[in-house]
PDBQT receptor file of N, H, CA, C and O in Angstrom, charges set to zero:
ATOM      1  N   MET A   1      96.332 101.049  95.011  1.00  0.00    +0.000 N 
ATOM      2  CA  MET A   1      95.141 101.860  95.167  1.00  0.00    +0.000 C 
ATOM      3  C   MET A   1      95.449 103.057  96.062  1.00  0.00    +0.000 C 
ATOM      4  O   MET A   1      95.859 102.888  97.210  1.00  0.00    +0.000 OA
ATOM      5  N   ALA A   2      95.258 104.223  95.557  1.00  0.00    +0.000 N 
ATOM      6  H   ALA A   2      94.924 104.361  94.624  1.00  0.00    +0.000 HD
ATOM      7  CA  ALA A   2      95.462 105.425  96.353  1.00  0.00    +0.000 C 
ATOM      8  C   ALA A   2      94.190 105.728  97.137  1.00  0.00    +0.000 C 
ATOM      9  O   ALA A   2      93.101 105.805  96.570  1.00  0.00    +0.000 OA
ATOM     10  N   ILE A   3      94.341 105.898  98.436  1.00  0.00    +0.000 N 
ATOM     11  H   ILE A   3      95.226 105.836  98.898  1.00  0.00    +0.000 HD
ATOM     12  CA  ILE A   3      93.193 106.213  99.282  1.00  0.00    +0.000 C 
ATOM     13  C   ILE A   3      92.881 107.697  99.142  1.00  0.00    +0.000 C 
ATOM     14  O   ILE A   3      93.746 108.546  99.360  1.00  0.00    +0.000 OA
ATOM     15  N   LYS A   4      91.650 108.000  98.779  1.00  0.00    +0.000 N 
ATOM     16  H   LYS A   4      90.947 107.310  98.602  1.00  0.00    +0.000 HD
ATOM     17  CA  LYS A   4      91.206 109.386  98.602  1.00  0.00    +0.000 C 
ATOM     18  C   LYS A   4      90.321 109.849  99.757  1.00  0.00    +0.000 C 
ATOM     19  O   LYS A   4      90.223 111.043 100.040  1.00  0.00    +0.000 OA
ATOM     20  N   LYS A   5      89.673 108.873 100.427  1.00  0.00    +0.000 N 
ATOM     21  H   LYS A   5      89.753 107.903 100.197  1.00  0.00    +0.000 HD
ATOM     22  CA  LYS A   5      88.714 109.223 101.476  1.00  0.00    +0.000 C 
ATOM     23  C   LYS A   5      88.696 108.127 102.540  1.00  0.00    +0.000 C 
ATOM     24  O   LYS A   5      88.806 106.943 102.223  1.00  0.00    +0.000 OA
ATOM     25  N   VAL A   6      88.556 108.531 103.799  1.00  0.00    +0.000 N 
ATOM     26  H   VAL A   6      88.466 109.493 104.056  1.00  0.00    +0.000 HD
ATOM     27  CA  VAL A   6      88.413 107.609 104.926  1.00  0.00    +0.000 C 
ATOM     28  C   VAL A   6      87.235 108.111 105.756  1.00  0.00    +0.000 C 
ATOM     29  O   VAL A   6      87.136 109.305 106.036  1.00  0.00    +0.000 OA
ATOM     30  N   TRP A   7      86.330 107.188 106.157  1.00  0.00    +0.000 N 
ATOM     31  H   TRP A   7      86.410 106.217 105.930  1.00  0.00    +0.000 HD
ATOM     32  CA  TRP A   7      85.183 107.599 106.948  1.00  0.00    +0.000 C 
ATOM     33  C   TRP A   7      84.721 106.482 107.876  1.00  0.00    +0.000 C 
ATOM     34  O   TRP A   7      85.156 105.336 107.771  1.00  0.00    +0.000 OA
ATOM     35  N   LEU A   8      83.829 106.853 108.785  1.00  0.00    +0.000 N 
ATOM     36  H   LEU A   8      83.476 107.784 108.871  1.00  0.00    +0.000 HD
ATOM     37  CA  LEU A   8      83.235 105.935 109.755  1.00  0.00    +0.000 C 
ATOM     38  C   LEU A   8      81.844 105.561 109.257  1.00  0.00    +0.000 C 
ATOM     39  O   LEU A   8      80.975 106.425 109.137  1.00  0.00    +0.000 OA
ATOM     40  N   ASP A   9      81.627 104.285 108.968  1.00  0.00    +0.000 N 
ATOM     41  H   ASP A   9      82.332 103.583 109.066  1.00  0.00    +0.000 HD
ATOM     42  CA  ASP A   9      80.333 103.803 108.487  1.00  0.00    +0.000 C 
ATOM     43  C   ASP A   9      79.707 102.925 109.565  1.00  0.00    +0.000 C 
ATOM     44  O   ASP A   9      80.120 101.784 109.773  1.00  0.00    +0.000 OA
ATOM     45  N   GLU A  10      78.708 103.474 110.245  1.00  0.00    +0.000 N 
ATOM     46  H   GLU A  10      78.372 104.401 110.076  1.00  0.00    +0.000 HD
ATOM     47  CA  GLU A  10      78.068 102.735 111.329  1.00  0.00    +0.000 C 
ATOM     48  C   GLU A  10      76.695 102.193 110.931  1.00  0.00    +0.000 C 
ATOM     49  O   GLU A  10      75.835 101.991 111.788  1.00  0.00    +0.000 OA
ATOM     50  N   SER A  11      76.493 101.962 109.654  1.00  0.00    +0.000 N 
ATOM     51  H   SER A  11      77.192 102.127 108.958  1.00  0.00    +0.000 HD
ATOM     52  CA  SER A  11      75.188 101.475 109.207  1.00  0.00    +0.000 C 
ATOM     53  C   SER A  11      74.893 100.054 109.694  1.00  0.00    +0.000 C 
ATOM     54  O   SER A  11      73.730  99.715 109.916  1.00  0.00    +0.000 OA
ATOM     55  N   ASP A  12      75.912  99.224 109.863  1.00  0.00    +0.000 N 
ATOM     56  H   ASP A  12      76.856  99.499 109.683  1.00  0.00    +0.000 HD
ATOM     57  CA  ASP A  12      75.703  97.851 110.333  1.00  0.00    +0.000 C 
ATOM     58  C   ASP A  12      76.142  97.655 111.787  1.00  0.00    +0.000 C 
ATOM     59  O   ASP A  12      75.482  96.947 112.548  1.00  0.00    +0.000 OA
ATOM     60  N   ASP A  13      77.237  98.273 112.164  1.00  0.00    +0.000 N 
ATOM     61  H   ASP A  13      77.774  98.848 111.546  1.00  0.00    +0.000 HD
ATOM     62  CA  ASP A  13      77.778  98.168 113.523  1.00  0.00    +0.000 C 
ATOM     63  C   ASP A  13      78.161  99.552 114.002  1.00  0.00    +0.000 C 
ATOM     64  O   ASP A  13      78.157 100.509 113.228  1.00  0.00    +0.000 OA
ATOM     65  N   GLU A  14      78.488  99.657 115.272  1.00  0.00    +0.000 N 
ATOM     66  H   GLU A  14      78.491  98.879 115.901  1.00  0.00    +0.000 HD
ATOM     67  CA  GLU A  14      78.860 100.946 115.843  1.00  0.00    +0.000 C 
ATOM     68  C   GLU A  14      80.298 100.906 116.347  1.00  0.00    +0.000 C 
ATOM     69  O   GLU A  14      80.769  99.886 116.851  1.00  0.00    +0.000 OA
ATOM     70  N   CYS A  15      80.975 102.020 116.202  1.00  0.00    +0.000 N 
ATOM     71  H   CYS A  15      80.592 102.849 115.792  1.00  0.00    +0.000 HD
ATOM     72  CA  CYS A  15      82.330 102.160 116.735  1.00  0.00    +0.000 C 
ATOM     73  C   CYS A  15      82.284 101.919 118.244  1.00  0.00    +0.000 C 
ATOM     74  O   CYS A  15      81.447 102.492 118.942  1.00  0.00    +0.000 OA
ATOM     75  N   ILE A  16      83.179 101.076 118.742  1.00  0.00    +0.000 N 
ATOM     76  H   ILE A  16      83.858 100.610 118.175  1.00  0.00    +0.000 HD
ATOM     77  CA  ILE A  16      83.219 100.780 120.175  1.00  0.00    +0.000 C 
ATOM     78  C   ILE A  16      84.339 101.547 120.879  1.00  0.00    +0.000 C 
ATOM     79  O   ILE A  16      84.609 101.317 122.057  1.00  0.00    +0.000 OA
ATOM     80  N   SER A  17      84.983 102.451 120.158  1.00  0.00    +0.000 N 
ATOM     81  H   SER A  17      84.763 102.638 119.201  1.00  0.00    +0.000 HD
ATOM     82  CA  SER A  17      86.033 103.319 120.709  1.00  0.00    +0.000 C 
ATOM     83  C   SER A  17      87.168 102.520 121.334  1.00  0.00    +0.000 C 
ATOM     84  O   SER A  17      87.678 102.880 122.395  1.00  0.00    +0.000 OA
ATOM     85  N   CYS A  18      87.562 101.437 120.674  1.00  0.00    +0.000 N 
ATOM     86  H   CYS A  18      87.148 101.145 119.812  1.00  0.00    +0.000 HD
ATOM     87  CA  CYS A  18      88.627 100.589 121.213  1.00  0.00    +0.000 C 
ATOM     88  C   CYS A  18      89.997 101.262 121.113  1.00  0.00    +0.000 C 
ATOM     89  O   CYS A  18      90.899 100.950 121.890  1.00  0.00    +0.000 OA
ATOM     90  N   GLY A  19      90.155 102.182 120.161  1.00  0.00    +0.000 N 
ATOM     91  H   GLY A  19      89.422 102.436 119.530  1.00  0.00    +0.000 HD
ATOM     92  CA  GLY A  19      91.419 102.903 120.028  1.00  0.00    +0.000 C 
ATOM     93  C   GLY A  19      92.455 102.239 119.145  1.00  0.00    +0.000 C 
ATOM     94  O   GLY A  19      93.558 102.764 118.995  1.00  0.00    +0.000 OA
ATOM     95  N   ASN A  20      92.128 101.089 118.551  1.00  0.00    +0.000 N 
ATOM     96  H   ASN A  20      91.231 100.662 118.673  1.00  0.00    +0.000 HD
ATOM     97  CA  ASN A  20      93.093 100.410 117.678  1.00  0.00    +0.000 C 
ATOM     98  C   ASN A  20      93.562 101.318 116.550  1.00  0.00    +0.000 C 
ATOM     99  O   ASN A  20      94.760 101.407 116.280  1.00  0.00    +0.000 OA
ATOM    100  N   CYS A  21      92.624 101.991 115.894  1.00  0.00    +0.000 N 
ATOM    101  H   CYS A  21      91.652 101.919 116.113  1.00  0.00    +0.000 HD
ATOM    102  CA  CYS A  21      92.975 102.824 114.747  1.00  0.00    +0.000 C 
ATOM    103  C   CYS A  21      93.917 103.958 115.154  1.00  0.00    +0.000 C 
ATOM    104  O   CYS A  21      94.890 104.243 114.456  1.00  0.00    +0.000 OA
ATOM    105  N   GLU A  22      93.627 104.597 116.272  1.00  0.00    +0.000 N 
ATOM    106  H   GLU A  22      92.836 104.366 116.839  1.00  0.00    +0.000 HD
ATOM    107  CA  GLU A  22      94.471 105.696 116.747  1.00  0.00    +0.000 C 
ATOM    108  C   GLU A  22      95.853 105.197 117.156  1.00  0.00    +0.000 C 
ATOM    109  O   GLU A  22      96.852 105.877 116.924  1.00  0.00    +0.000 OA
ATOM    110  N   ALA A  23      95.916 104.019 117.760  1.00  0.00    +0.000 N 
ATOM    111  H   ALA A  23      95.105 103.466 117.949  1.00  0.00    +0.000 HD
ATOM    112  CA  ALA A  23      97.215 103.455 118.153  1.00  0.00    +0.000 C 
ATOM    113  C   ALA A  23      98.068 103.129 116.934  1.00  0.00    +0.000 C 
ATOM    114  O   ALA A  23      99.287 103.298 116.962  1.00  0.00    +0.000 OA
ATOM    115  N   ILE A  24      97.432 102.665 115.873  1.00  0.00    +0.000 N 
ATOM    116  H   ILE A  24      96.442 102.527 115.850  1.00  0.00    +0.000 HD
ATOM    117  CA  ILE A  24      98.155 102.288 114.656  1.00  0.00    +0.000 C 
ATOM    118  C   ILE A  24      98.517 103.504 113.816  1.00  0.00    +0.000 C 
ATOM    119  O   ILE A  24      99.617 103.568 113.268  1.00  0.00    +0.000 OA
ATOM    120  N   CYS A  25      97.607 104.471 113.708  1.00  0.00    +0.000 N 
ATOM    121  H   CYS A  25      96.714 104.419 114.154  1.00  0.00    +0.000 HD
ATOM    122  CA  CYS A  25      97.818 105.606 112.804  1.00  0.00    +0.000 C 
ATOM    123  C   CYS A  25      97.260 106.902 113.403  1.00  0.00    +0.000 C 
ATOM    124  O   CYS A  25      96.230 107.398 112.946  1.00  0.00    +0.000 OA
ATOM    125  N   PRO A  26      97.924 107.450 114.413  1.00  0.00    +0.000 N 
ATOM    126  CA  PRO A  26      97.429 108.682 115.042  1.00  0.00    +0.000 C 
ATOM    127  C   PRO A  26      97.473 109.892 114.112  1.00  0.00    +0.000 C 
ATOM    128  O   PRO A  26      96.851 110.914 114.402  1.00  0.00    +0.000 OA
ATOM    129  N   GLU A  27      98.193 109.790 113.012  1.00  0.00    +0.000 N 
ATOM    130  H   GLU A  27      98.699 108.960 112.777  1.00  0.00    +0.000 HD
ATOM    131  CA  GLU A  27      98.243 110.883 112.043  1.00  0.00    +0.000 C 
ATOM    132  C   GLU A  27      96.900 111.064 111.323  1.00  0.00    +0.000 C 
ATOM    133  O   GLU A  27      96.604 112.138 110.800  1.00  0.00    +0.000 OA
ATOM    134  N   VAL A  28      96.095 109.992 111.305  1.00  0.00    +0.000 N 
ATOM    135  H   VAL A  28      96.336 109.119 111.730  1.00  0.00    +0.000 HD
ATOM    136  CA  VAL A  28      94.822 110.016 110.578  1.00  0.00    +0.000 C 
ATOM    137  C   VAL A  28      93.620 109.840 111.500  1.00  0.00    +0.000 C 
ATOM    138  O   VAL A  28      92.563 110.416 111.239  1.00  0.00    +0.000 OA
ATOM    139  N   PHE A  29      93.754 109.057 112.570  1.00  0.00    +0.000 N 
ATOM    140  H   PHE A  29      94.612 108.589 112.782  1.00  0.00    +0.000 HD
ATOM    141  CA  PHE A  29      92.615 108.731 113.422  1.00  0.00    +0.000 C 
ATOM    142  C   PHE A  29      92.759 109.288 114.830  1.00  0.00    +0.000 C 
ATOM    143  O   PHE A  29      93.848 109.292 115.404  1.00  0.00    +0.000 OA
ATOM    144  N   GLU A  30      91.630 109.765 115.382  1.00  0.00    +0.000 N 
ATOM    145  H   GLU A  30      90.745 109.762 114.916  1.00  0.00    +0.000 HD
ATOM    146  CA  GLU A  30      91.535 110.144 116.793  1.00  0.00    +0.000 C 
ATOM    147  C   GLU A  30      90.283 109.479 117.345  1.00  0.00    +0.000 C 
ATOM    148  O   GLU A  30      89.301 109.288 116.628  1.00  0.00    +0.000 OA
ATOM    149  N   VAL A  31      90.326 109.129 118.631  1.00  0.00    +0.000 N 
ATOM    150  H   VAL A  31      91.124 109.284 119.214  1.00  0.00    +0.000 HD
ATOM    151  CA  VAL A  31      89.161 108.483 119.252  1.00  0.00    +0.000 C 
ATOM    152  C   VAL A  31      88.819 109.230 120.542  1.00  0.00    +0.000 C 
ATOM    153  O   VAL A  31      89.168 108.786 121.635  1.00  0.00    +0.000 OA
ATOM    154  N   PRO A  32      88.120 110.389 120.403  1.00  0.00    +0.000 N 
ATOM    155  CA  PRO A  32      87.675 111.068 121.622  1.00  0.00    +0.000 C 
ATOM    156  C   PRO A  32      86.497 110.314 122.244  1.00  0.00    +0.000 C 
ATOM    157  O   PRO A  32      86.605 109.824 123.368  1.00  0.00    +0.000 OA
ATOM    158  N   ASP A  33      85.386 110.216 121.534  1.00  0.00    +0.000 N 
ATOM    159  H   ASP A  33      85.298 110.613 120.620  1.00  0.00    +0.000 HD
ATOM    160  CA  ASP A  33      84.243 109.395 121.949  1.00  0.00    +0.000 C 
ATOM    161  C   ASP A  33      84.028 108.287 120.935  1.00  0.00    +0.000 C 
ATOM    162  O   ASP A  33      83.802 107.132 121.296  1.00  0.00    +0.000 OA
ATOM    163  N   LYS A  34      84.099 108.649 119.671  1.00  0.00    +0.000 N 
ATOM    164  H   LYS A  34      84.282 109.588 119.378  1.00  0.00    +0.000 HD
ATOM    165  CA  LYS A  34      84.054 107.719 118.550  1.00  0.00    +0.000 C 
ATOM    166  C   LYS A  34      85.171 108.120 117.609  1.00  0.00    +0.000 C 
ATOM    167  O   LYS A  34      85.662 109.248 117.653  1.00  0.00    +0.000 OA
ATOM    168  N   MET A  35      85.562 107.198 116.768  1.00  0.00    +0.000 N 
ATOM    169  H   MET A  35      85.163 106.281 116.732  1.00  0.00    +0.000 HD
ATOM    170  CA  MET A  35      86.630 107.476 115.817  1.00  0.00    +0.000 C 
ATOM    171  C   MET A  35      86.271 108.649 114.927  1.00  0.00    +0.000 C 
ATOM    172  O   MET A  35      85.151 108.747 114.426  1.00  0.00    +0.000 OA
ATOM    173  N   VAL A  36      87.237 109.538 114.737  1.00  0.00    +0.000 N 
ATOM    174  H   VAL A  36      88.146 109.459 115.144  1.00  0.00    +0.000 HD
ATOM    175  CA  VAL A  36      87.116 110.624 113.771  1.00  0.00    +0.000 C 
ATOM    176  C   VAL A  36      88.391 110.644 112.936  1.00  0.00    +0.000 C 
ATOM    177  O   VAL A  36      89.464 110.255 113.397  1.00  0.00    +0.000 OA
ATOM    178  N   VAL A  37      88.248 111.103 111.714  1.00  0.00    +0.000 N 
ATOM    179  H   VAL A  37      87.377 111.419 111.340  1.00  0.00    +0.000 HD
ATOM    180  CA  VAL A  37      89.399 111.257 110.838  1.00  0.00    +0.000 C 
ATOM    181  C   VAL A  37      89.946 112.662 111.051  1.00  0.00    +0.000 C 
ATOM    182  O   VAL A  37      89.197 113.638 111.029  1.00  0.00    +0.000 OA
ATOM    183  N   VAL A  38      91.251 112.758 111.257  1.00  0.00    +0.000 N 
ATOM    184  H   VAL A  38      91.859 111.965 111.275  1.00  0.00    +0.000 HD
ATOM    185  CA  VAL A  38      91.905 114.040 111.468  1.00  0.00    +0.000 C 
ATOM    186  C   VAL A  38      91.715 114.905 110.224  1.00  0.00    +0.000 C 
ATOM    187  O   VAL A  38      92.002 114.473 109.108  1.00  0.00    +0.000 OA
ATOM    188  N   GLU A  39      91.231 116.122 110.425  1.00  0.00    +0.000 N 
ATOM    189  H   GLU A  39      90.998 116.473 111.332  1.00  0.00    +0.000 HD
ATOM    190  CA  GLU A  39      91.008 117.040 109.313  1.00  0.00    +0.000 C 
ATOM    191  C   GLU A  39      92.333 117.324 108.599  1.00  0.00    +0.000 C 
ATOM    192  O   GLU A  39      93.349 117.577 109.246  1.00  0.00    +0.000 OA
ATOM    193  N   ASP A  40      92.316 117.281 107.300  1.00  0.00    +0.000 N 
ATOM    194  H   ASP A  40      91.490 117.076 106.775  1.00  0.00    +0.000 HD
ATOM    195  CA  ASP A  40      93.487 117.532 106.452  1.00  0.00    +0.000 C 
ATOM    196  C   ASP A  40      94.612 116.510 106.655  1.00  0.00    +0.000 C 
ATOM    197  O   ASP A  40      95.774 116.811 106.379  1.00  0.00    +0.000 OA
ATOM    198  N   ALA A  41      94.280 115.315 107.130  1.00  0.00    +0.000 N 
ATOM    199  H   ALA A  41      93.337 115.070 107.353  1.00  0.00    +0.000 HD
ATOM    200  CA  ALA A  41      95.290 114.263 107.285  1.00  0.00    +0.000 C 
ATOM    201  C   ALA A  41      95.839 113.880 105.912  1.00  0.00    +0.000 C 
ATOM    202  O   ALA A  41      95.109 113.876 104.921  1.00  0.00    +0.000 OA
ATOM    203  N   ASP A  42      97.108 113.565 105.867  1.00  0.00    +0.000 N 
ATOM    204  H   ASP A  42      97.701 113.568 106.673  1.00  0.00    +0.000 HD
ATOM    205  CA  ASP A  42      97.754 113.162 104.616  1.00  0.00    +0.000 C 
ATOM    206  C   ASP A  42      97.498 111.670 104.403  1.00  0.00    +0.000 C 
ATOM    207  O   ASP A  42      98.247 110.823 104.892  1.00  0.00    +0.000 OA
ATOM    208  N   LEU A  43      96.441 111.366 103.672  1.00  0.00    +0.000 N 
ATOM    209  H   LEU A  43      95.833 112.053 103.275  1.00  0.00    +0.000 HD
ATOM    210  CA  LEU A  43      96.037 109.976 103.458  1.00  0.00    +0.000 C 
ATOM    211  C   LEU A  43      97.069 109.215 102.633  1.00  0.00    +0.000 C 
ATOM    212  O   LEU A  43      97.362 108.054 102.919  1.00  0.00    +0.000 OA
ATOM    213  N   ALA A  44      97.614 109.857 101.625  1.00  0.00    +0.000 N 
ATOM    214  H   ALA A  44      97.376 110.800 101.392  1.00  0.00    +0.000 HD
ATOM    215  CA  ALA A  44      98.581 109.193 100.746  1.00  0.00    +0.000 C 
ATOM    216  C   ALA A  44      99.840 108.784 101.513  1.00  0.00    +0.000 C 
ATOM    217  O   ALA A  44     100.369 107.695 101.294  1.00  0.00    +0.000 OA
ATOM    218  N   ALA A  45     100.310 109.628 102.388  1.00  0.00    +0.000 N 
ATOM    219  H   ALA A  45      99.880 110.513 102.566  1.00  0.00    +0.000 HD
ATOM    220  CA  ALA A  45     101.535 109.336 103.141  1.00  0.00    +0.000 C 
ATOM    221  C   ALA A  45     101.318 108.253 104.193  1.00  0.00    +0.000 C 
ATOM    222  O   ALA A  45     102.275 107.628 104.651  1.00  0.00    +0.000 OA
ATOM    223  N   ASN A  46     100.067 108.031 104.573  1.00  0.00    +0.000 N 
ATOM    224  H   ASN A  46      99.290 108.539 104.201  1.00  0.00    +0.000 HD
ATOM    225  CA  ASN A  46      99.763 107.069 105.640  1.00  0.00    +0.000 C 
ATOM    226  C   ASN A  46      98.958 105.878 105.157  1.00  0.00    +0.000 C 
ATOM    227  O   ASN A  46      98.340 105.181 105.961  1.00  0.00    +0.000 OA
ATOM    228  N   GLU A  47      98.959 105.640 103.870  1.00  0.00    +0.000 N 
ATOM    229  H   GLU A  47      99.462 106.207 103.217  1.00  0.00    +0.000 HD
ATOM    230  CA  GLU A  47      98.107 104.599 103.284  1.00  0.00    +0.000 C 
ATOM    231  C   GLU A  47      98.319 103.223 103.914  1.00  0.00    +0.000 C 
ATOM    232  O   GLU A  47      97.343 102.543 104.231  1.00  0.00    +0.000 OA
ATOM    233  N   GLU A  48      99.534 102.809 104.098  1.00  0.00    +0.000 N 
ATOM    234  H   GLU A  48     100.327 103.362 103.841  1.00  0.00    +0.000 HD
ATOM    235  CA  GLU A  48      99.813 101.476 104.660  1.00  0.00    +0.000 C 
ATOM    236  C   GLU A  48      99.256 101.351 106.075  1.00  0.00    +0.000 C 
ATOM    237  O   GLU A  48      98.658 100.330 106.415  1.00  0.00    +0.000 OA
ATOM    238  N   LYS A  49      99.447 102.379 106.902  1.00  0.00    +0.000 N 
ATOM    239  H   LYS A  49      99.933 103.208 106.626  1.00  0.00    +0.000 HD
ATOM    240  CA  LYS A  49      98.936 102.340 108.277  1.00  0.00    +0.000 C 
ATOM    241  C   LYS A  49      97.407 102.446 108.312  1.00  0.00    +0.000 C 
ATOM    242  O   LYS A  49      96.770 101.860 109.187  1.00  0.00    +0.000 OA
ATOM    243  N   ILE A  50      96.815 103.185 107.372  1.00  0.00    +0.000 N 
ATOM    244  H   ILE A  50      97.333 103.661 106.661  1.00  0.00    +0.000 HD
ATOM    245  CA  ILE A  50      95.356 103.266 107.302  1.00  0.00    +0.000 C 
ATOM    246  C   ILE A  50      94.786 101.880 107.026  1.00  0.00    +0.000 C 
ATOM    247  O   ILE A  50      93.838 101.453 107.686  1.00  0.00    +0.000 OA
ATOM    248  N   LEU A  51      95.357 101.181 106.057  1.00  0.00    +0.000 N 
ATOM    249  H   LEU A  51      96.126 101.528 105.521  1.00  0.00    +0.000 HD
ATOM    250  CA  LEU A  51      94.873  99.839 105.725  1.00  0.00    +0.000 C 
ATOM    251  C   LEU A  51      95.071  98.874 106.891  1.00  0.00    +0.000 C 
ATOM    252  O   LEU A  51      94.244  97.988 107.109  1.00  0.00    +0.000 OA
ATOM    253  N   GLU A  52      96.151  99.038 107.635  1.00  0.00    +0.000 N 
ATOM    254  H   GLU A  52      96.822  99.757 107.458  1.00  0.00    +0.000 HD
ATOM    255  CA  GLU A  52      96.374  98.216 108.836  1.00  0.00    +0.000 C 
ATOM    256  C   GLU A  52      95.294  98.506 109.880  1.00  0.00    +0.000 C 
ATOM    257  O   GLU A  52      94.799  97.587 110.533  1.00  0.00    +0.000 OA
ATOM    258  N   ALA A  53      94.931  99.770 110.037  1.00  0.00    +0.000 N 
ATOM    259  H   ALA A  53      95.332 100.516 109.507  1.00  0.00    +0.000 HD
ATOM    260  CA  ALA A  53      93.883 100.148 110.990  1.00  0.00    +0.000 C 
ATOM    261  C   ALA A  53      92.526  99.591 110.563  1.00  0.00    +0.000 C 
ATOM    262  O   ALA A  53      91.746  99.143 111.404  1.00  0.00    +0.000 OA
ATOM    263  N   VAL A  54      92.244  99.615 109.270  1.00  0.00    +0.000 N 
ATOM    264  H   VAL A  54      92.877  99.979 108.587  1.00  0.00    +0.000 HD
ATOM    265  CA  VAL A  54      90.993  99.044 108.757  1.00  0.00    +0.000 C 
ATOM    266  C   VAL A  54      90.920  97.562 109.133  1.00  0.00    +0.000 C 
ATOM    267  O   VAL A  54      89.887  97.086 109.604  1.00  0.00    +0.000 OA
ATOM    268  N   GLU A  55      92.014  96.842 108.924  1.00  0.00    +0.000 N 
ATOM    269  H   GLU A  55      92.854  97.229 108.542  1.00  0.00    +0.000 HD
ATOM    270  CA  GLU A  55      92.046  95.407 109.246  1.00  0.00    +0.000 C 
ATOM    271  C   GLU A  55      91.919  95.151 110.747  1.00  0.00    +0.000 C 
ATOM    272  O   GLU A  55      91.363  94.132 111.155  1.00  0.00    +0.000 OA
ATOM    273  N   ALA A  56      92.432  96.072 111.573  1.00  0.00    +0.000 N 
ATOM    274  H   ALA A  56      92.884  96.900 111.241  1.00  0.00    +0.000 HD
ATOM    275  CA  ALA A  56      92.425  95.880 113.025  1.00  0.00    +0.000 C 
ATOM    276  C   ALA A  56      91.107  96.280 113.680  1.00  0.00    +0.000 C 
ATOM    277  O   ALA A  56      90.894  95.999 114.859  1.00  0.00    +0.000 OA
ATOM    278  N   CYS A  57      90.228  96.929 112.937  1.00  0.00    +0.000 N 
ATOM    279  H   CYS A  57      90.401  97.158 111.979  1.00  0.00    +0.000 HD
ATOM    280  CA  CYS A  57      88.957  97.398 113.499  1.00  0.00    +0.000 C 
ATOM    281  C   CYS A  57      88.043  96.205 113.805  1.00  0.00    +0.000 C 
ATOM    282  O   CYS A  57      87.658  95.475 112.891  1.00  0.00    +0.000 OA
ATOM    283  N   PRO A  58      87.690  95.999 115.088  1.00  0.00    +0.000 N 
ATOM    284  CA  PRO A  58      86.872  94.826 115.435  1.00  0.00    +0.000 C 
ATOM    285  C   PRO A  58      85.430  94.910 114.942  1.00  0.00    +0.000 C 
ATOM    286  O   PRO A  58      84.757  93.883 114.845  1.00  0.00    +0.000 OA
ATOM    287  N   THR A  59      84.946  96.104 114.629  1.00  0.00    +0.000 N 
ATOM    288  H   THR A  59      85.492  96.938 114.708  1.00  0.00    +0.000 HD
ATOM    289  CA  THR A  59      83.567  96.233 114.161  1.00  0.00    +0.000 C 
ATOM    290  C   THR A  59      83.490  96.556 112.664  1.00  0.00    +0.000 C 
ATOM    291  O   THR A  59      82.399  96.714 112.116  1.00  0.00    +0.000 OA
ATOM    292  N   ASN A  60      84.635  96.651 112.018  1.00  0.00    +0.000 N 
ATOM    293  H   ASN A  60      85.521  96.523 112.464  1.00  0.00    +0.000 HD
ATOM    294  CA  ASN A  60      84.694  96.903 110.562  1.00  0.00    +0.000 C 
ATOM    295  C   ASN A  60      83.930  98.144 110.127  1.00  0.00    +0.000 C 
ATOM    296  O   ASN A  60      83.234  98.118 109.111  1.00  0.00    +0.000 OA
ATOM    297  N   VAL A  61      84.052  99.229 110.883  1.00  0.00    +0.000 N 
ATOM    298  H   VAL A  61      84.617  99.250 111.707  1.00  0.00    +0.000 HD
ATOM    299  CA  VAL A  61      83.332 100.452 110.553  1.00  0.00    +0.000 C 
ATOM    300  C   VAL A  61      84.188 101.498 109.841  1.00  0.00    +0.000 C 
ATOM    301  O   VAL A  61      83.673 102.536 109.426  1.00  0.00    +0.000 OA
ATOM    302  N   ILE A  62      85.484 101.237 109.697  1.00  0.00    +0.000 N 
ATOM    303  H   ILE A  62      85.902 100.394 110.034  1.00  0.00    +0.000 HD
ATOM    304  CA  ILE A  62      86.356 102.167 108.974  1.00  0.00    +0.000 C 
ATOM    305  C   ILE A  62      86.308 101.799 107.499  1.00  0.00    +0.000 C 
ATOM    306  O   ILE A  62      86.585 100.661 107.121  1.00  0.00    +0.000 OA
ATOM    307  N   LYS A  63      85.955 102.769 106.676  1.00  0.00    +0.000 N 
ATOM    308  H   LYS A  63      85.730 103.694 106.982  1.00  0.00    +0.000 HD
ATOM    309  CA  LYS A  63      85.839 102.549 105.236  1.00  0.00    +0.000 C 
ATOM    310  C   LYS A  63      86.786 103.487 104.491  1.00  0.00    +0.000 C 
ATOM    311  O   LYS A  63      87.095 104.582 104.962  1.00  0.00    +0.000 OA
ATOM    312  N   THR A  64      87.241 103.037 103.319  1.00  0.00    +0.000 N 
ATOM    313  H   THR A  64      86.990 102.147 102.937  1.00  0.00    +0.000 HD
ATOM    314  CA  THR A  64      88.114 103.844 102.488  1.00  0.00    +0.000 C 
ATOM    315  C   THR A  64      87.654 103.767 101.034  1.00  0.00    +0.000 C 
ATOM    316  O   THR A  64      86.971 102.829 100.623  1.00  0.00    +0.000 OA
ATOM    317  N   SER A  65      88.040 104.754 100.296  1.00  0.00    +0.000 N 
ATOM    318  H   SER A  65      88.595 105.516 100.630  1.00  0.00    +0.000 HD
ATOM    319  CA  SER A  65      87.816 104.716  98.853  1.00  0.00    +0.000 C 
ATOM    320  C   SER A  65      88.946 105.460  98.159  1.00  0.00    +0.000 C 
ATOM    321  O   SER A  65      88.961 105.554  96.932  1.00  0.00    +0.000 OA
TER     322      SER A  65
């Protein structure tokens, strides 16, 4: 599955700014106050690390499609 989009979905839970995603994949994620996706990040080149970050998110707010 090729990842085309990554976003923060806080409809059920809220990002707690733990920094797991940024530690795993700083090429795609930054956590200033809440997680943000780096503009123009190369999602295809970082797909494996993005999926690892999704799994490591304690609040399950990172979504991909």
